[in-house]
N, C-alpha and C positions, 0 to 999 in steps of 0.2 A: 772486256769480251766484246771479239766484233761479233757486228749481225749477223755472220752466217754460224755461228757459233749458236748464237741467241734463238735463233729461229728451230737451227737442229734441238736446242733444249725446250724447246715448246713443241714439238712436235713428239720429240720421245715421249714429257706430262704429258701431251693428249693423249697420244695412245695406250699410256698406261691409266688413266682418271676411264677412257672406255672400258679396261678390258676390267679394269676393277669394278665397275658401274653393271657388268654384268656377271659376277660371281653371287650369287645366294649367301642367305644369311650366312651359313655356317661358313661358308668357304670365306665369306671375309671376316667372321671369326679369327681362324685360321690365319690369315692375312694380316691383321689389325695386332697379332699375340709378338712383338717386335722380338723379343730375349727367350732363348733358350731353344732348346730342338721340338717341332712339331712332325707328326706322323702321320701322312694320308695314307689313307688305306680303303678303295674305294675299285669297284669294275672299270672293266674298258671304256672309255671315250663316256666317261663321268664329270675331267674335265680337271682332274690331278696334276698334268701339266701346268696348264694356265692357272692355276692354285698360288703350287711353286715358283711362278718365271711371277707374277704377279706377289706374292711376300717380297720373292727377294729386293723386286723393286722398292717394295715400302719402306723394307728393312734398308736401302739405302737410301733413299728420303727423309726416311722421319730420324734415321741413327747420325753416330758418325762412326759404324763401321765399313773400313775397306773392303772393297770388293775382294780383294784375293782374301779375309778371311771366311769367303762363304763357303759351305760343304754344302753341295746338294747330292742326294744319290738316290739311282734308280736303279731300274730289274735290266733295260733295252739301252743298247744303243742309239736306237731310232728315238728312244726315248729322252735320254743326254742330247739328243744333236735336236731333236725337236726345243727343246728345255731351253736351249741356247739362241735357240732364233729367233724366242718368243723375248727373251730379256732382252736381244739387240731391239727388238721394235722398243722395249722402252729406256733403256740405257744407252744402245749406242756398241761403239765397238769395246770400248768398260768390261760387256760381257765376257769378254775373251778372258777374262782375269779374274771371273770368277771359278769356283772347283766344282765342276759337274761333271759325276762319275759315272758309270755301272759299278753296281757292289765292285764288281768281277776285276774293273777296274783299276780301281781303289786297294782293293786289296793286294794287286797289284804294286804297286806305287809304293804301297806301303812298305812290304817285301822288298822290289829295290832299293827304295831309300834305307834300308834297315837292313842290308842283306848279312853283318854280321850276326845278329841276333838268327835267321835261318839258312847256316852253317857255312857260309860264305860263297857260299857257288855262284858263279858268275852267270853263269851259260845255263842258267833255270828252262826249263820249256813248258809252256800255259798248252793246261788241258785242256780238252772241252767235258 
């Protein structure tokens, strides 16, 4: 591993550890659960996005899961963008391989990938 890559990994690990250390005990419990789904329900500004980004980083550090096998769903486009931005701080460009969607965009993705089960219509219109 070259010196530049090693330095980058050290910076990512430091950012991850700093973020993990700011979590409360219940948040740390959710982060440390590496297997199976975790649903996080809390009000605005309570750290849901941070918790999920740290959890993804923890899963990638502690297991042999590939980044593209991660699925993270949130309600808003702003939330999904914030999730990816935070994850980039922990794992770098590999964050673009994580599947981070809004619920709506994920459902649209599933429909488009399986169009034959949805009437075969290629020109479906998204509705708000």
